[in-house]
N, C-alpha and C positions, 0 to 999 in steps of 0.2 A: 504494500500500500504506500509506504513512504517513497519507494523508488518511482512509482507512477506519478506521485505528486511532484517530485523533483523533475521528471521528464516533462511535465506539463508547465511548470513555472520557468524552467531554464530558457526556452526560446523567447518568451515574453521579456524576461529580465535582460537577455542579450540584446534584443531589439531596443529596449529602453535605454540601455547603455550606449548603443550606437547612435541613436537619435540624440541623446544628450551630448555626445561628443561632436556631432555635426552641428548642432545648435551653438555649442560653445565656440567652435571654430568660426562659424558664421558671425557670431557676435564680435570676436576678435578682429576679423577682417573688416567688418563695418566700422567698428570703433577706430581702427587704424586709418581707414580712408576718410573718416569724418574729422578726426582731430589732428593728425600729423600735418597735412597740408596747411591747415590754419595756424598751427603753432610754429611751424618752421617753413614758411613760404619760400624764403631765400634758399634754404638748403635743398628744397624740392626742385626749385628752378635750376640750380646748379648741378643737380644729380647726386648730391651727397646723401640724400634720404629719398627712398622710393615713395611714390604716391600711393601705390597699392601693393599689397603683399600676396604671396601665393598661399595655397592651402597648407603646404608643408611648413612654410614660415609661420603661419598662424598656429599650427600644431606645436612648433618649437616654443613660441611665445606663451601658449597656454600651459605647456609643461613648466616653463620658467616661472610663471605666476604661481602655479601649484607648489613648486619647490619653495619659493619665497614665502608663501602663505604657511607652509608646513614649518619652516624655520622660525617664522614670527609667532607661531603658536595660535594661528587663527582657528585651527580645528577645535572642535568641542572636546573637552576632557572626557575620557572614558572611565573615570573613576567614580 
């Protein structure tokens, strides 16, 4: 019975994780394109900073934010 429950929940949980990852990457891409050209217009014009980022770069930025959040202790305590 327990194995059947796990087989029923696993695909839904996996789909939810994938959807969450795609949404997070989309948010990173949108925030980059929205803020960076306004904050650094000269650097964007000179080509020092890109105007938009790729999906892979947004994944790297999301991982970096997660690492910094973990170091800063933003996670909830499990105690």
